[in-house]
N, C-alpha and C positions, 0 to 999 in steps of 0.2 A: 595121451601122450605122443609122441610121433617121435621115430628114430632119433634125431640129433638131440631131441631130450634125454631119450634113453643113455643115451652116448656120453653127453654129458654129466647126465647125474652118475654116471660109472666113473666118468674119470675123476670128477671129483671126490666121489668114494674112495678110490683108490688112492688119490693125492695123500688125504688127509690119513687115510689110513695108514702110508708110509713112512710120514713125518710123526708121527704118533709112536709107531716101532723104532724108528730112529732115535726117538727120544727116550721112551722107556730102554732100549738095550744102553743108551749112554749112559743113563741111569746106573743101571746095571754092573757096566765094565768099568765105570769110574769107583765103585766097591772096590775092585778088583788091582792090588797093587801094581802088579806087573804090565796091565795095560794103561796105566795113564800117562804113559810117554811113547805109546806105540803110533804106530802108522794107523792101526784103524781107530784108535782113539781122534788122532789128528782130524780124520777124514771126518768124523761122527761130530766133532766139533766143530768142522765147519761148515757142514750142513746143518746143525739143530742151533750154533749159536746166533746165527741172524733172527730167529724168534726168542730164544730164550733170552738174550739183553735185553732186548727193550722191556719184557717182562719184569726182569731182574731189576733193570732201574726202577720202573713202578713200586715194585713190591719193597725195595729200599728207601722211596720214598714217603711212601704210607706209615702212618702211625704204627701200625703193629708190623713192621715190618725192619729189616735192618740190624745189625746187632746179635741177632741170635746165633750165631755161626751153623747156620744149616741154611742149606738154599732151596727154598719153597719153589724157584720159578718154576720148573720145569709140571709141578702139580699146578700151578695156574696156568702156566703155556698152554698144558692139555684141556684144561677146560675152556679155555679161552678157542682153543682150536676145534672142541665140539659144536662152541657156539656159532664160531664162524662157519662149519660145514652146514649146519643146519640153517642158517639163513640164505647160504649159498644155496643150496638145494629148494628150498622152500621158492626163490628167487628163479629159477632153473622152470621150478614145475608152474610158475605163473603165468610165464611166456607163452 
């Protein structure tokens, strides 16, 4: 493995770690009433919604999703992020 591959692997790892942490922080702060309208939540919303909204749309259209009253899109998004990360890292290692 050369230096460029190692750098790319590290960058991909950091990028996906940050996305996962942002989603987890959004989940935790969404349970606290005072944070729901604050600037921190708006920032988290703006950073994570481009990932969560497509997943939410897929969950709502599935036979199992929608109408439950709970938003499981962050859980599915975290799983999908892990899969995409593994795929990207494998592709980088193959090059």
